[in-house]
C-alpha positions as CSV (number, residue, x, y, z in Angstrom):
1,M,99.5,18.6,57.7
2,P,102.8,17.8,60.2
3,R,105.5,15.7,58.6
4,I,105.5,13.5,61.7
5,P,103.3,11.6,64.3
6,L,102.6,14.8,67.1
7,F,102.7,13.6,70.5
8,D,99.2,11.6,71.9
9,P,98.8,12.3,75.7
10,E,96.2,9.0,75.1
11,V,99.7,6.9,74.5
12,M,102.2,7.3,76.9
13,T,105.4,5.6,78.1
14,P,106.1,6.0,81.9
15,E,108.9,8.3,81.0
16,Q,107.0,11.1,78.8
17,E,103.9,10.9,81.3
18,R,106.7,12.6,83.9
19,V,107.5,15.1,81.2
20,Y,104.0,15.8,79.9
21,R,102.7,16.1,83.6
22,Q,105.5,18.7,84.6
23,I,104.7,20.7,81.3
24,V,100.9,20.8,81.8
25,D,101.1,21.3,85.5
26,G,103.8,24.3,84.8
27,P,103.2,28.0,83.8
28,R,102.5,26.6,80.2
29,A,99.3,24.6,81.3
30,R,99.0,23.1,78.0
31,L,100.9,20.9,75.5
32,V,102.0,22.9,72.6
33,G,104.3,23.6,70.0
34,P,107.8,22.1,69.6
35,L,107.0,20.0,72.3
36,R,104.6,18.1,70.5
37,A,107.4,16.8,68.7
38,S,110.4,16.8,71.1
39,L,108.6,14.7,73.6
40,H,109.0,11.3,71.5
41,R,112.5,11.7,73.1
42,P,111.4,12.4,76.4
43,D,114.7,13.3,78.0
44,L,115.4,16.1,75.3
45,A,111.6,17.3,76.0
46,D,112.5,17.6,79.3
47,R,115.7,19.9,79.2
48,W,113.7,21.7,76.3
49,Q,110.7,22.6,78.6
50,R,113.1,23.4,81.6
51,F,115.0,25.7,79.1
52,G,112.1,27.4,77.8
53,E,110.5,28.3,81.0
54,I,113.5,30.0,82.1
55,L,113.5,32.3,78.9
56,R,110.0,32.7,78.8
57,Y,108.8,33.3,82.1
58,D,111.8,34.1,84.7
59,T,114.4,36.6,83.0
60,S,115.2,39.9,84.4
61,L,113.9,41.5,81.3
62,P,110.3,43.1,81.4
63,D,107.6,40.3,79.7
64,R,107.0,43.3,77.3
65,L,110.8,43.2,75.8
66,N,110.9,39.8,76.2
67,E,108.0,39.1,74.2
68,L,109.6,41.5,71.7
69,A,112.4,39.8,71.0
70,I,110.2,36.3,70.3
71,L,108.3,38.2,67.7
72,V,111.1,39.1,65.9
73,V,112.2,35.6,65.4
74,A,109.1,34.4,64.4
75,R,108.3,37.4,62.3
76,R,112.2,36.6,60.8
77,W,111.2,32.6,60.3
78,T,107.8,33.0,59.5
79,A,106.5,31.0,62.4
80,Q,103.3,30.6,62.0
81,L,102.7,29.2,65.4
82,E,105.0,31.1,67.3
83,W,103.4,33.9,66.4
84,S,100.3,33.3,67.2
85,I,100.9,32.0,71.2
86,H,103.6,35.0,71.2
87,V,101.6,37.8,70.3
88,R,99.0,37.6,72.6
89,A,101.6,37.4,75.3
90,A,103.2,40.2,74.1
91,L,99.9,42.3,73.9
92,D,98.9,41.5,77.7
93,A,102.6,42.3,78.6
94,G,102.2,45.9,76.9
95,L,104.1,46.0,73.5
96,A,102.1,48.5,71.3
97,P,99.6,47.4,68.9
98,D,101.2,49.3,66.1
99,V,104.5,47.8,66.8
100,V,102.5,44.2,66.8
101,D,101.1,45.4,63.4
102,A,104.5,47.0,61.6
103,L,106.5,43.3,62.9
104,R,103.3,41.6,61.3
105,D,103.2,43.2,57.9
106,G,107.2,43.5,57.8
107,V,107.7,47.5,57.8
108,A,109.7,49.4,59.9
109,P,108.2,49.7,63.7
110,V,108.4,53.1,65.4
111,F,109.3,52.7,69.0
112,A,108.0,55.2,71.6
113,D,111.1,54.3,74.0
114,Q,114.7,53.5,73.4
115,D,114.5,50.0,75.7
116,A,111.9,48.4,73.3
117,Y,114.5,50.2,70.0
118,D,117.2,48.3,71.7
119,V,116.1,45.0,72.0
120,Y,114.5,44.9,68.0
121,E,117.8,45.8,66.9
122,F,119.4,43.1,68.8
123,A,117.5,40.4,67.8
124,R,117.1,41.6,64.6
125,T,120.8,42.0,63.6
126,L,121.8,39.1,65.6
127,Q,119.2,37.1,63.3
128,E,120.1,38.4,60.2
129,T,124.1,38.7,60.6
130,G,124.6,36.7,63.7
131,D,126.0,40.0,65.7
132,V,125.2,43.0,67.5
133,A,126.4,46.3,66.5
134,D,128.9,47.4,69.6
135,E,126.4,50.5,70.4
136,V,123.6,48.6,70.8
137,Y,125.2,45.9,72.6
138,H,126.7,48.4,74.9
139,R,123.3,50.1,75.5
140,I,121.5,47.0,76.5
141,W,124.4,45.7,78.6
142,R,124.1,49.1,80.6
143,R,120.5,49.3,81.2
144,W,120.3,45.2,82.2
145,G,123.4,43.9,83.1
146,T,125.6,41.3,82.2
147,V,122.5,38.6,83.5
148,G,120.1,40.9,80.9
149,I,122.4,40.5,77.8
150,V,123.2,37.1,78.6
151,E,119.5,36.0,78.8
152,L,118.3,37.8,75.8
153,S,121.2,36.2,73.5
154,S,119.8,33.3,75.1
155,V,115.8,34.1,74.1
156,V,116.9,34.9,70.6
157,G,118.9,31.7,69.8
158,Y,116.2,29.5,72.1
159,Y,113.2,30.9,70.3
160,T,115.2,30.2,66.8
161,L,115.5,26.3,67.9
162,V,111.6,26.5,68.5
163,A,110.8,28.1,65.1
164,M,112.9,25.8,63.3
165,T,111.1,22.9,64.6
166,L,108.1,24.3,64.2
167,N,108.4,24.6,60.8
168,V,110.6,21.9,59.6
169,H,107.6,19.5,61.1
170,R,104.7,21.4,60.2
171,I,103.6,21.7,63.5
172,P,99.9,22.6,63.0
173,L,97.9,25.7,64.4
174,P,95.7,25.1,66.9
175,G,92.0,24.2,66.2
176,G,92.4,25.3,62.3
177,E,93.4,28.4,62.8
178,A,94.0,30.5,59.7
179,P,97.9,31.2,59.6
180,P,98.2,34.8,61.0
181,L,101.9,36.1,58.9
182,P,101.4,36.9,55.3
183,T,104.2,34.6,53.5
184,V,107.5,36.0,51.5
185,D,109.3,35.9,48.7
186,G,112.8,34.4,48.6
187,P,114.1,31.5,50.7
188,P,111.2,29.5,52.4
189,G,109.5,31.8,55.2
190,L,112.7,34.0,55.8
191,L,111.8,37.5,56.0
192,T,114.3,40.7,55.9
193,L,113.7,42.8,58.8
194,P,113.4,46.9,58.5
195,E,115.6,48.7,60.6
196,A,113.3,50.5,63.6
197,E,112.8,53.9,63.9
198,L,113.3,55.6,67.1
199,A,110.0,58.2,67.8
200,A,111.1,61.8,68.2
201,G,111.3,62.9,72.0
202,A,111.3,59.1,73.0
203,P,112.6,59.0,76.4
204,R,116.4,57.5,76.9
205,A,117.3,54.4,78.7
206,A,119.0,55.3,82.1
207,A,122.0,53.0,82.9
208,R,121.8,50.6,85.9
209,T,125.2,49.2,87.1
210,A,125.9,46.3,85.3
211,G,126.4,43.0,86.6
């Protein structure tokens, strides 16, 4: 049950209506998740939805890798709604179902390619330690350039904000959907993610000019 009243599109101020229309007329096509809370302050919701639109729909990373990073965040914080929304997007973008299952169950995922391995390790270690090892950082930088690695760190940070907002306000899953993630022991919702494995014979990432 939510801890605060959720935004009701039937009762809107003119400023709320303006931002609401931008959200539902944009690529999201619906009001969902943390924006149901942030619309209580329309100027916050406006900036939030524009920032999120860039990081979900307009990064230079392939959708498969972008959604993988988001799922790492969702699983770290056991953010049920974040996972529910993005697991579908990740599978549609081509993330392997066995990787999704491993993430959900909190076991070490095995990646068939270096790119996915590196993105997982970047997101995992940034979530758990607040930093990323040089070797992973530089592989991603060489592969995706300065813009790509700035986008990736922003994705991890932004979706951590999303996860915390969903959890602290108890934003519910739609339509009585059952929670897709098992709960964990320890601090509420916080899962220690295992280090990934790279499958034998997996292709190594080809560098491109960083910029």
